[in-house]
C-alpha positions as CSV (number, residue, x, y, z in Angstrom):
1,M,77.3,71.4,-35.1
2,T,80.4,72.0,-37.2
3,A,80.9,71.0,-40.8
4,A,83.1,68.2,-39.7
5,Q,80.7,66.8,-37.2
6,E,77.8,67.0,-39.6
7,N,79.9,65.1,-42.3
8,Y,80.8,62.4,-39.7
9,W,77.1,61.9,-38.8
10,T,76.1,62.0,-42.5
11,R,78.4,59.0,-43.1
12,M,77.1,57.2,-40.0
13,R,73.5,57.7,-41.0
14,R,74.4,56.5,-44.5
15,V,75.5,53.1,-42.8
16,L,72.2,52.7,-40.9
17,A,70.3,53.4,-44.1
18,Y,72.3,50.8,-45.9
19,V,71.7,48.2,-43.4
20,D,68.0,48.8,-43.5
21,A,68.0,48.4,-47.2
22,H,70.3,45.3,-47.5
23,L,69.2,43.0,-44.6
24,D,69.4,40.1,-47.0
25,D,73.0,40.9,-48.1
26,E,76.3,40.6,-46.6
27,L,76.8,43.2,-43.9
28,D,80.3,42.6,-42.5
29,L,82.8,45.1,-41.3
30,A,84.4,45.5,-44.7
31,V,81.1,46.3,-46.5
32,L,79.9,48.8,-44.0
33,S,83.1,50.6,-43.5
34,H,83.3,51.0,-47.2
35,V,79.7,52.5,-47.1
36,A,81.0,54.9,-44.5
37,V,84.2,55.6,-46.2
38,F,86.0,54.9,-42.9
39,S,89.0,52.6,-42.3
40,K,87.9,49.0,-41.6
41,F,90.6,48.8,-39.0
42,H,88.9,51.6,-36.8
43,F,85.3,51.4,-38.0
44,H,84.0,48.8,-35.4
45,R,85.4,51.1,-32.6
46,Q,83.8,54.2,-34.2
47,F,80.4,52.5,-34.6
48,S,80.5,51.1,-31.1
49,A,81.5,54.5,-29.6
50,T,78.8,56.4,-31.5
51,F,75.8,54.0,-31.1
52,G,76.6,51.8,-28.1
53,L,76.3,48.6,-30.1
54,S,78.9,46.7,-32.1
55,V,78.4,46.5,-35.9
56,H,77.6,42.8,-35.6
57,R,75.1,43.3,-32.8
58,Y,73.2,46.1,-34.6
59,V,72.8,44.0,-37.8
60,Q,71.8,41.0,-35.8
61,L,69.0,43.0,-33.9
62,A,67.8,44.6,-37.1
63,R,67.5,41.2,-38.7
64,L,65.8,39.7,-35.7
65,K,63.4,42.7,-35.5
66,R,62.3,42.1,-39.1
67,A,62.0,38.4,-38.4
68,S,59.7,39.0,-35.4
69,Q,57.5,41.4,-37.4
70,T,57.3,38.7,-40.1
71,L,56.4,36.1,-37.5
72,A,53.6,38.2,-36.0
73,W,52.0,39.5,-39.2
74,D,52.8,37.2,-42.1
75,D,51.6,33.6,-41.6
76,T,52.4,32.7,-45.1
77,Q,56.1,32.2,-44.2
78,T,57.4,29.2,-42.3
79,I,59.7,29.6,-39.3
80,T,62.4,28.0,-41.3
81,A,62.3,30.5,-44.1
82,I,62.1,33.4,-41.7
83,A,65.3,31.9,-39.8
84,M,67.2,31.8,-43.0
85,D,66.2,35.2,-44.0
86,A,67.3,36.5,-40.7
87,G,70.9,35.1,-41.4
88,Y,70.7,31.9,-39.3
89,D,72.0,28.6,-40.6
90,T,69.4,26.4,-38.8
91,P,66.0,26.9,-37.2
92,D,67.4,25.8,-33.9
93,A,70.1,28.6,-33.9
94,F,67.3,31.0,-34.8
95,A,65.1,29.8,-31.9
96,R,67.9,30.1,-29.3
97,A,68.7,33.7,-30.3
98,F,65.0,34.7,-30.5
99,R,64.3,33.1,-27.0
100,Q,67.3,34.7,-25.5
101,R,66.3,38.1,-26.8
102,L,62.5,38.0,-26.5
103,A,61.9,35.4,-23.8
104,Q,59.6,33.6,-26.2
105,S,60.1,31.0,-28.7
106,P,59.4,31.9,-32.4
107,S,56.3,29.7,-32.5
108,S,55.0,31.1,-29.2
109,F,55.5,34.7,-30.3
110,R,53.6,33.9,-33.6
111,K,50.6,32.8,-31.6
112,S,50.7,35.4,-29.0
113,P,53.2,38.1,-29.2
114,D,54.5,39.7,-26.0
115,W,54.6,43.3,-27.3
116,P,55.7,45.0,-24.1
117,S,58.7,42.6,-24.0
118,W,59.2,43.2,-27.7
119,L,59.6,46.9,-27.2
120,S,62.1,46.3,-24.3
121,A,64.2,43.8,-26.4
122,F,64.6,46.2,-29.3
123,G,65.3,49.2,-27.1
124,P,69.0,49.2,-27.8
125,L,68.2,49.3,-31.5
126,D,65.8,52.1,-31.2
127,N,68.3,54.1,-29.0
128,A,71.0,53.6,-31.7
129,R,68.7,54.8,-34.4
130,G,67.8,57.8,-32.2
131,K,71.3,58.9,-31.8
132,A,71.7,59.1,-35.5
133,M,68.6,61.0,-36.2
134,Q,68.8,64.7,-36.8
135,I,65.4,65.7,-35.7
136,I,64.2,69.0,-37.1
137,F,60.5,69.8,-36.5
138,E,58.7,72.2,-38.7
139,R,55.3,74.0,-38.3
140,D,53.6,71.6,-40.7
141,D,54.5,68.7,-38.3
142,V,52.1,70.0,-35.8
143,T,48.4,69.2,-36.2
144,I,45.5,70.7,-34.0
145,L,42.9,68.2,-33.1
146,D,39.7,68.1,-31.2
147,V,40.4,65.2,-28.9
148,P,37.5,63.3,-27.1
149,D,37.6,62.4,-23.3
150,M,39.7,59.4,-22.9
151,P,38.8,57.1,-20.0
152,V,42.0,55.5,-18.5
153,A,43.4,53.5,-15.7
154,I,46.1,55.5,-14.1
155,M,49.2,54.5,-12.0
156,E,50.9,57.6,-10.4
157,H,54.6,57.8,-10.1
158,R,55.6,60.3,-7.4
159,G,59.2,60.6,-6.4
160,S,62.7,60.3,-8.0
161,R,62.8,59.8,-11.6
162,A,65.4,57.2,-10.9
163,K,62.7,54.9,-9.7
164,I,60.4,55.2,-12.7
165,K,61.7,51.9,-14.1
166,E,60.1,50.1,-11.1
167,T,56.8,51.9,-11.6
168,S,56.9,51.1,-15.3
169,E,57.5,47.5,-14.7
170,R,54.6,47.3,-12.3
171,F,52.3,49.2,-14.6
172,R,53.3,46.7,-17.6
173,A,52.6,43.8,-15.4
174,W,49.2,45.1,-14.4
175,C,48.3,45.8,-18.0
176,E,49.3,42.3,-19.1
177,A,47.4,40.7,-16.3
178,S,44.3,42.8,-17.2
179,G,44.5,42.1,-20.9
180,L,45.3,45.8,-21.7
181,S,48.8,45.5,-23.0
182,V,49.9,47.4,-26.2
183,G,49.4,44.2,-28.2
184,S,45.7,44.3,-27.3
185,G,45.3,47.5,-29.4
186,R,45.2,49.7,-26.3
187,S,46.9,53.1,-26.1
188,S,49.2,54.0,-23.3
189,F,49.8,57.4,-22.1
190,M,52.2,59.4,-19.9
191,V,50.9,62.6,-18.3
192,F,53.9,64.8,-17.4
193,R,53.1,66.7,-14.2
194,S,56.5,68.0,-13.5
195,E,59.7,68.8,-15.3
196,R,61.8,66.0,-16.6
197,E,64.6,67.0,-14.2
198,P,63.0,69.1,-11.3
199,A,65.3,71.0,-8.9
200,V,64.3,68.6,-6.2
201,P,64.4,65.0,-7.6
202,E,61.7,63.9,-5.3
203,D,59.2,66.3,-7.1
204,Y,59.2,64.4,-10.2
205,S,55.8,63.3,-11.0
206,V,54.1,61.5,-13.9
207,D,51.0,59.5,-14.5
208,L,51.2,56.2,-16.3
209,C,47.8,55.4,-18.0
210,V,46.2,52.9,-20.3
211,S,43.0,53.5,-22.2
212,T,40.1,51.6,-20.8
213,D,36.5,52.3,-19.5
214,R,36.3,49.3,-17.2
215,S,35.9,49.9,-13.5
216,I,38.8,49.7,-11.1
217,S,38.4,48.0,-7.8
218,R,38.7,50.3,-4.8
219,E,40.9,47.6,-3.3
220,D,43.4,47.8,-6.1
221,E,46.6,49.1,-4.4
222,W,48.2,50.7,-7.5
223,M,45.6,51.6,-10.0
224,K,42.7,54.1,-10.2
225,A,40.2,55.1,-12.7
226,G,40.4,58.6,-14.3
227,T,39.9,60.6,-17.5
228,I,42.4,62.5,-19.8
229,P,40.1,65.4,-20.6
230,G,39.1,66.0,-24.1
231,G,39.5,69.3,-26.0
232,R,41.8,71.1,-28.6
233,C,45.3,69.9,-28.7
234,A,48.5,70.5,-30.7
235,V,49.8,67.2,-31.7
236,L,53.3,66.4,-32.7
237,R,54.5,62.9,-33.8
238,Y,57.9,61.9,-32.7
239,P,59.9,59.8,-35.2
240,G,60.6,56.5,-33.6
241,N,59.8,54.8,-30.3
242,T,61.4,56.8,-27.6
243,N,61.1,57.8,-24.0
244,N,63.0,61.1,-24.5
245,L,60.4,63.5,-25.7
246,E,62.3,66.5,-24.7
247,P,63.2,67.7,-28.2
248,A,59.6,67.5,-29.3
249,A,58.4,69.3,-26.2
250,L,61.1,71.9,-26.6
251,Y,60.0,72.7,-30.1
252,L,56.4,73.0,-29.0
253,Y,57.0,75.4,-26.2
254,R,59.9,77.4,-27.6
255,D,59.1,77.5,-31.4
256,W,55.6,76.5,-32.2
257,L,53.6,78.0,-29.4
258,P,54.8,81.6,-29.6
259,E,54.3,81.7,-33.4
260,S,50.8,80.1,-33.1
261,G,49.0,82.7,-31.1
262,E,47.4,79.8,-29.2
263,E,46.9,79.8,-25.3
264,L,47.4,76.8,-23.3
265,R,44.6,74.8,-21.4
266,D,45.1,74.0,-17.8
267,F,46.2,70.3,-18.2
268,P,49.7,68.9,-18.4
269,I,51.4,68.0,-21.7
270,Y,51.0,64.3,-22.3
271,A,52.3,61.6,-24.7
272,R,50.3,58.7,-26.4
273,R,52.0,55.5,-27.4
274,Q,50.2,53.1,-29.7
275,L,50.9,50.2,-32.2
276,V,49.9,51.0,-35.7
277,P,50.2,49.3,-39.1
278,I,53.0,50.2,-41.4
279,A,51.7,51.2,-44.8
280,D,52.0,48.7,-47.6
281,I,53.6,45.9,-45.6
282,R,52.1,43.4,-43.0
283,A,53.9,44.8,-40.0
284,H,53.3,47.2,-37.1
285,E,55.3,49.8,-35.4
286,V,54.9,51.9,-32.3
287,V,54.2,55.5,-32.7
288,V,54.5,58.4,-30.1
289,D,52.4,61.4,-30.3
290,L,53.0,64.3,-27.9
291,Y,49.7,66.3,-27.0
292,L,49.9,70.0,-25.9
293,P,46.4,71.0,-24.5
294,L,45.0,74.2,-25.9
295,K,42.2,76.4,-25.0
């Protein structure tokens, strides 16, 4: 990255940090272009081109995400107060926007959050943040853990990666119907049995798993019981909820492993996704850990 590019991204990251810190303030085009030190006549196009979202949409999603977390984890605030904090003039306007984005009313979400839908709803926000993050992993970011055997229910995806969305939706529906969604406190896993982009697209292979020790009916068309074997693993936490773990995997294989002196165990690299509390506030976030099995 050139010095000019780094300067550009630094200014854009400054805008995102400002938005996070000032969700209760005025965050219009004039304010944010001033933060970035870009012309207000061009900033909206620069922002959209960079992040795939308009300035208005990004701010709206950031406020809506905070509102959803407050609904789920802080029952001391009324829906009206949360709506006002999110920048809506009336609770009805907030409810319409909330239902349109999350397919649940605020009151329904407060009683029983649909966390898989929540993850999907704020995917564009996570993607935008991911584009701005300069991810630099260091040796201290990797922890070696002794991991126990993990009983799981497995849905195999075999075939073109272009069709993984269909398998993911089927997996999500099965988990929800079985009471094993991320909101139930279960961990989900992806076991990567092939390259991300194999030479032959049909050779793409990944297992979608959810932690459970319950039996799976032999008549179940899609799922089977299995175990992610325990043992020593190098564990690297990826900042933010993402499906693109290539930068983390690249660091483990290219940088960390040769310097570590470790040898790899005969089991594929896999990712674990779970919902965890955020320190010091009543909210949760999804974290993703990448596990590299070691001898």
